[in-house]
BALUM-239968 format. One line per 8 residues: number of its first residue (from 1); for each residue x, y, z of N, C-alpha, C. Coordinates in pm, whole numbers, plus 50000, padded with zeros to 5 digits. Layout:
% residues N
NUM> X Y Z X Y Z X Y Z ~ ... $
This chain:
% residues 220
1> 50083 49881 50000 50000 50000 50000 50087 50124 50000 ~ 50053 50221 49923 50138 50338 49905 50123 50433 50020 ~ 50233 50499 50064 50225 50598 50172 50152 50722 50124 ~ 50121 50810 50218 50047 50931 50185 50124 51011 50083 ~ 50054 51071 49984 50118 51147 49877 50181 51272 49933 ~ 50302 51310 49882 50367 51433 49930 50290 51554 49889 ~ 50304 51664 49963 50231 51785 49929 50274 51840 49794 ~ 50185 51904 49719 50216 51963 49590 50308 52083 49611 $
9> 50389 52116 49509 50478 52234 49521 50399 52357 49560 ~ 50450 52427 49656 50386 52549 49702 50277 52528 49804 ~ 50243 52400 49831 50137 52372 49927 50186 52397 50068 ~ 50095 52435 50156 50129 52458 50296 50099 52334 50378 ~ 50196 52288 50454 50175 52173 50541 50123 52223 50675 ~ 50002 52183 50710 49941 52234 50832 50004 52170 50954 ~ 50044 52249 51054 50098 52192 51178 49986 52147 51269 ~ 50022 52085 51380 49923 52062 51484 49885 52199 51539 $
17> 49798 52203 51640 49748 52330 51692 49865 52425 51719 ~ 49860 52546 51663 49976 52634 51657 50017 52697 51788 ~ 50142 52749 51786 50197 52816 51903 50125 52945 51936 ~ 50044 52993 51841 49977 53120 51865 49877 53112 51980 ~ 49835 52991 52017 49742 52976 52128 49818 52985 52259 ~ 49794 53086 52344 49869 53100 52469 49836 52989 52565 ~ 49930 52955 52657 49907 52846 52752 49779 52862 52831 ~ 49736 52986 52860 49619 53005 52944 49489 53000 52864 $
25> 49497 52983 52734 49375 52983 52653 49287 52867 52691 ~ 49155 52890 52690 49063 52782 52719 49032 52704 52593 ~ 48946 52601 52604 48918 52513 52491 48855 52589 52376 ~ 48770 52691 52406 48705 52767 52300 48807 52846 52220 ~ 48901 52912 52288 49004 52988 52219 49092 52896 52136 ~ 49125 52781 52190 49208 52686 52115 49136 52638 51992 ~ 49006 52613 52004 48928 52567 51889 48926 52673 51780 ~ 48912 52802 51821 48911 52909 51723 49044 52917 51651 $
33> 49154 52898 51726 49287 52901 51664 49302 52784 51568 ~ 49252 52668 51608 49262 52551 51521 49181 52569 51395 ~ 49065 52632 51405 48979 52652 51288 49046 52743 51187 ~ 49132 52833 51232 49201 52924 51140 49316 52857 51069 ~ 49369 52747 51127 49485 52681 51067 49442 52605 50943 ~ 49524 52614 50836 49489 52549 50710 49480 52399 50725 ~ 49374 52337 50672 49353 52191 50667 49362 52129 50804 ~ 49318 52195 50905 49338 52144 51039 49206 52124 51112 $
41> 49200 52020 51194 49088 52000 51284 49131 52043 51423 ~ 49035 52072 51511 49068 52116 51646 49141 52006 51720 ~ 49255 52039 51779 49339 51940 51844 49349 51970 51992 ~ 49235 51975 52059 49229 52010 52200 49172 51893 52278 ~ 49224 51860 52396 49164 51755 52477 49015 51779 52495 ~ 48934 51676 52467 48790 51695 52472 48730 51631 52595 ~ 48610 51678 52630 48538 51616 52740 48457 51497 52693 ~ 48424 51491 52562 48353 51376 52507 48442 51307 52406 $
49> 48438 51173 52396 48529 51101 52307 48499 51129 52162 ~ 48605 51132 52079 48586 51145 51935 48546 51011 51878 ~ 48476 51012 51762 48451 50885 51696 48583 50822 51655 ~ 48588 50689 51656 48712 50620 51626 48754 50640 51482 ~ 48655 50648 51390 48688 50666 51249 48599 50774 51190 ~ 48640 50829 51076 48554 50920 51003 48566 50886 50854 ~ 48469 50928 50774 48453 50878 50638 48530 50960 50535 ~ 48657 50929 50514 48736 50984 50406 48845 50884 50375 $
57> 48894 50879 50248 48996 50780 50215 49130 50812 50279 ~ 49206 50712 50313 49338 50727 50370 49418 50602 50343 ~ 49548 50611 50351 49632 50494 50321 49720 50461 50439 ~ 49722 50333 50477 49810 50282 50581 49925 50212 50513 ~ 50049 50249 50544 50162 50186 50478 50212 50067 50557 ~ 50238 49958 50484 50302 49841 50544 50448 49875 50560 ~ 50496 49878 50682 50634 49915 50706 50727 49810 50647 ~ 50846 49852 50602 50941 49754 50548 50984 49655 50655 $
65> 51014 49534 50612 51061 49433 50705 51197 49474 50757 ~ 51207 49497 50887 51332 49549 50945 51410 49443 51021 ~ 51377 49315 51002 51435 49214 51089 51520 49113 51013 ~ 51596 49156 50916 51691 49066 50852 51819 49064 50935 ~ 51905 48965 50907 52032 48956 50981 52116 49082 50958 ~ 52102 49142 50838 52186 49256 50804 52147 49385 50877 ~ 52020 49398 50912 51979 49528 50966 51918 49521 51106 ~ 51936 49411 51178 51880 49402 51312 51938 49509 51404 $
73> 52067 49542 51386 52128 49646 51469 52066 49782 51439 ~ 52039 49808 51310 51975 49935 51273 51834 49943 51330 ~ 51766 49829 51333 51631 49826 51390 51634 49858 51537 ~ 51725 49794 51610 51737 49822 51753 51771 49968 51777 ~ 51859 50023 51693 51896 50163 51709 51774 50254 51691 ~ 51687 50219 51595 51566 50299 51572 51474 50292 51692 ~ 51461 50173 51751 51374 50157 51868 51433 50231 51989 ~ 51563 50222 52004 51630 50289 52117 51612 50441 52109 $
81> 51615 50496 51987 51589 50640 51971 51451 50676 52024 ~ 51355 50588 52001 51220 50614 52048 51212 50603 52200 ~ 51284 50507 52255 51286 50493 52401 51349 50617 52465 ~ 51459 50663 52407 51527 50779 52462 51441 50905 52454 ~ 51346 50907 52359 51259 51024 52343 51131 51014 52424 ~ 51114 50906 52500 50991 50888 52579 50970 51005 52673 ~ 50854 51069 52666 50829 51182 52756 50807 51135 52899 ~ 50864 51205 52992 50843 51181 53136 50898 51048 53186 $
89> 50973 50975 53105 51032 50850 53151 51165 50879 53221 ~ 51189 50813 53333 51313 50833 53406 51429 50765 53332 ~ 51549 50808 53365 51667 50747 53305 51673 50598 53338 ~ 51635 50564 53461 51636 50423 53503 51539 50340 53419 ~ 51420 50394 53395 51321 50321 53315 51368 50305 53172 ~ 51425 50412 53115 51474 50405 52978 51586 50301 52966 ~ 51676 50298 53065 51785 50201 53063 51731 50059 53067 ~ 51629 50035 53150 51569 49902 53159 51504 49860 53028 $
97> 51435 49954 52962 51371 49923 52834 51474 49895 52725 ~ 51582 49971 52725 51687 49950 52625 51751 49812 52644 ~ 51771 49772 52769 51827 49639 52795 51735 49530 52741 ~ 51604 49550 52755 51509 49452 52702 51515 49446 52550 ~ 51537 49559 52486 51546 49560 52340 51667 49481 52292 ~ 51778 49491 52366 51897 49415 52328 51878 49265 52348 ~ 51789 49229 52438 51764 49088 52466 51651 49030 52380 ~ 51578 49115 52310 51464 49068 52231 51510 48975 52120 $
105> 51431 48870 52096 51463 48776 51988 51440 48841 51852 ~ 51338 48924 51841 51312 48995 51716 51235 49123 51743 ~ 51255 49220 51655 51185 49349 51661 51148 49384 51517 ~ 51022 49414 51495 50979 49449 51360 50869 49554 51363 ~ 50884 49652 51276 50778 49752 51261 50679 49699 51158 ~ 50556 49679 51203 50455 49618 51116 50381 49719 51030 ~ 50357 49839 51081 50276 49935 51006 50304 50077 51052 ~ 50280 50172 50961 50282 50314 50991 50146 50370 50948 $
113> 50074 50428 51043 49937 50474 51019 49935 50627 51021 ~ 49910 50692 50907 49912 50840 50903 49783 50901 50955 ~ 49795 51022 51008 49680 51098 51057 49683 51239 50999 ~ 49565 51300 50987 49557 51441 50948 49600 51529 51066 ~ 49637 51652 51036 49677 51747 51140 49565 51764 51241 ~ 49599 51748 51368 49503 51768 51474 49405 51654 51495 ~ 49404 51554 51407 49308 51444 51417 49360 51334 51509 ~ 49273 51285 51594 49305 51166 51673 49221 51048 51631 $
121> 49119 51073 51547 49034 50966 51496 49084 50924 51358 ~ 49087 50792 51335 49130 50741 51206 49019 50748 51105 ~ 49055 50768 50982 48959 50759 50874 48914 50614 50859 ~ 48790 50599 50811 48730 50466 50802 48813 50372 50714 ~ 48858 50421 50600 48935 50338 50508 49065 50291 50572 ~ 49129 50379 50650 49254 50343 50715 49232 50234 50820 ~ 49122 50245 50895 49091 50141 50994 49069 50007 50926 ~ 49003 50009 50812 48980 49885 50739 49111 49826 50687 $
129> 49203 49913 50646 49333 49865 50598 49413 49800 50710 ~ 49404 49857 50831 49474 49797 50945 49421 49655 50969 ~ 49290 49641 50966 49230 49509 50988 49277 49411 50881 ~ 49277 49454 50754 49321 49367 50646 49468 49327 50663 ~ 49550 49423 50703 49692 49395 50724 49712 49288 50830 ~ 49637 49300 50941 49655 49205 51050 49584 49072 51025 ~ 49510 49064 50917 49451 48936 50877 49542 48859 50782 ~ 49648 48923 50733 49738 48855 50641 49810 48740 50711 $
137> 49831 48627 50639 49897 48511 50699 50034 48543 50759 ~ 50110 48631 50693 50243 48666 50742 50235 48730 50881 ~ 50140 48821 50897 50125 48889 51026 50064 48795 51129 ~ 49966 48717 51088 49904 48621 51178 50008 48522 51233 ~ 50102 48485 51149 50208 48393 51193 50293 48457 51302 ~ 50322 48585 51287 50401 48655 51390 50323 48663 51521 ~ 50192 48686 51510 50111 48703 51630 50075 48570 51694 ~ 50100 48459 51624 50066 48327 51680 50153 48293 51800 $
145> 50268 48360 51810 50354 48343 51928 50293 48427 52040 ~ 50242 48366 52145 50174 48443 52250 50266 48537 52326 ~ 50397 48519 52311 50489 48610 52381 50512 48739 52303 ~ 50466 48745 52178 50484 48866 52098 50404 48982 52157 ~ 50471 49093 52178 50409 49214 52232 50400 49317 52120 ~ 50285 49382 52107 50271 49490 52011 50284 49623 52083 ~ 50379 49703 52037 50398 49838 52091 50337 49936 51992 ~ 50238 50011 52037 50167 50106 51952 50209 50246 51996 $
153> 50290 50311 51914 50348 50441 51949 50285 50552 51866 ~ 50226 50651 51935 50162 50762 51867 50253 50885 51865 ~ 50243 50963 51757 50328 51081 51740 50245 51201 51693 ~ 50303 51319 51712 50249 51443 51657 50366 51521 51599 ~ 50338 51623 51518 50448 51705 51471 50489 51803 51581 ~ 50590 51884 51553 50645 51973 51656 50573 52108 51664 ~ 50477 52134 51575 50404 52260 51580 50310 52263 51699 ~ 50299 52378 51762 50202 52392 51869 50255 52360 52007 $
161> 50163 52355 52103 50199 52335 52243 50235 52191 52272 ~ 50336 52174 52354 50386 52041 52387 50280 51954 52455 ~ 50203 52013 52548 50104 51933 52620 49992 51885 52528 ~ 49951 51971 52433 49846 51931 52340 49898 51823 52245 ~ 50022 51838 52198 50079 51737 52109 50091 51602 52179 ~ 50123 51603 52308 50132 51478 52382 49994 51413 52390 ~ 49892 51495 52415 49754 51443 52420 49715 51384 52284 ~ 49745 51457 52176 49712 51408 52042 49778 51274 52017 $
169> 49907 51264 52047 49981 51140 52018 49926 51023 52099 ~ 49890 51047 52224 49837 50940 52308 49702 50892 52255 ~ 49615 50987 52216 49484 50950 52165 49495 50874 52033 ~ 49589 50914 51949 49611 50840 51824 49650 50696 51852 ~ 49744 50678 51943 49789 50543 51976 49675 50460 52036 ~ 49597 50522 52123 49486 50448 52186 49379 50409 52085 ~ 49353 50495 51988 49253 50462 51887 49300 50346 51798 ~ 49427 50347 51760 49479 50235 51681 49477 50106 51763 $
177> 49514 50114 51890 49510 49996 51977 49367 49942 51987 ~ 49271 50032 51994 49131 49989 52003 49088 49915 51876 ~ 49133 49964 51761 49102 49897 51635 49167 49758 51632 ~ 49291 49749 51677 49360 49620 51679 49288 49521 51771 ~ 49244 49569 51884 49180 49481 51982 49038 49443 51940 ~ 48957 49542 51899 48815 49519 51876 48781 49476 51733 ~ 48855 49527 51635 48822 49494 51496 48914 49389 51436 ~ 49045 49401 51464 49140 49301 51412 49148 49179 51503 $
185> 49086 49186 51621 49080 49075 51716 49220 49028 51759 ~ 49310 49123 51776 49445 49091 51825 49438 49058 51973 ~ 49492 48943 52011 49487 48900 52151 49621 48915 52221 ~ 49726 48952 52148 49857 48971 52209 49856 49092 52302 ~ 49952 49096 52393 49965 49211 52482 49994 49336 52400 ~ 49928 49446 52436 49948 49573 52368 50004 49675 52466 ~ 50104 49748 52424 50157 49859 52502 50137 49986 52419 ~ 50058 50079 52472 50024 50201 52400 50105 50317 52458 $
193> 50173 50391 52371 50262 50497 52416 50237 50624 52336 ~ 50217 50736 52405 50209 50866 52340 50346 50932 52346 ~ 50401 50964 52229 50536 51018 52223 50540 51170 52214 ~ 50426 51232 52190 50425 51378 52177 50480 51423 52043 ~ 50519 51550 52035 50574 51606 51912 50712 51551 51883 ~ 50740 51523 51756 50867 51461 51722 50903 51485 51577 ~ 51030 51460 51544 51078 51452 51406 51137 51315 51379 ~ 51109 51219 51466 51170 51087 51455 51135 51018 51323 $
201> 51013 51035 51276 50971 50963 51156 51022 51029 51029 ~ 51031 51162 51028 51083 51234 50912 51115 51377 50955 ~ 51242 51413 50951 51283 51547 50996 51261 51652 50888 ~ 51226 51611 50766 51209 51705 50656 51063 51735 50626 ~ 50970 51649 50672 50827 51669 50644 50746 51651 50772 ~ 50697 51761 50830 50621 51752 50954 50501 51659 50945 ~ 50435 51655 50828 50315 51572 50815 50344 51425 50833 ~ 50465 51381 50804 50500 51240 50819 50512 51199 50966 $
209> 50525 51296 51055 50534 51268 51198 50398 51262 51267 ~ 50291 51287 51192 50155 51273 51246 50111 51130 51217 ~ 50152 51039 51302 50131 50898 51269 50135 50812 51394 ~ 50103 50685 51371 50118 50581 51473 50199 50468 51412 ~ 50297 50420 51486 50373 50302 51446 50327 50183 51528 ~ 50323 50066 51464 50294 49942 51535 50416 49852 51521 ~ 50477 49820 51635 50596 49735 51640 50562 49601 51704 ~ 50621 49494 51651 50609 49362 51713 50743 49328 51776 $
217> 50740 49299 51906 50862 49267 51981 50845 49130 52043 ~ 50941 49042 52015 50940 48908 52075 51053 48899 52177 ~ 51022 48898 52306 51128 48893 52408 51190 48755 52418 ~ 51299 48746 52492 51364 48617 52514 51272 48524 52592 $
């Protein structure tokens, strides 16, 4: 499945909720700021849950297989970068997680799920693609090992307030986890992580960092 198309020349890439919203702004002011941002939905913590999906086409990319003998070290390095960027995690916790990554029998990124700016709900077509992906025999074979853990990591771009971006990333990860559990019928352990604003996925295109990654980790 093809990744999201790059923006056309001269197009503006919409950030998450912008820095123009002062820290003391209430939800109404933030919503007004979000409405002014190009191609953006309001990205403010809500009191009522958003629908899990909405009706517009979207593409979920099957991540490249990262677990060959030649690139296992590169894969671990990519995961360690994510661990080191964990918000609010202590140095001790990060060290423990990194040790587990070195001991893991295999680590593989199964999918990258793109989101629109400010959106925490997945488009309907993207949710259906996730289900189809996890129904494939190759993926089912990986999940047949009951020790396999799925790490669902949510991200936001660096535009806007840090606390709002963390909320966005967490909600994105939780919504994908819900689809995996309820629609794809995944029974493996799931660990959902909100990473906040980042450039980990692509430092040249902010829109590529509005995503969720699904990793399969098989411990010793």
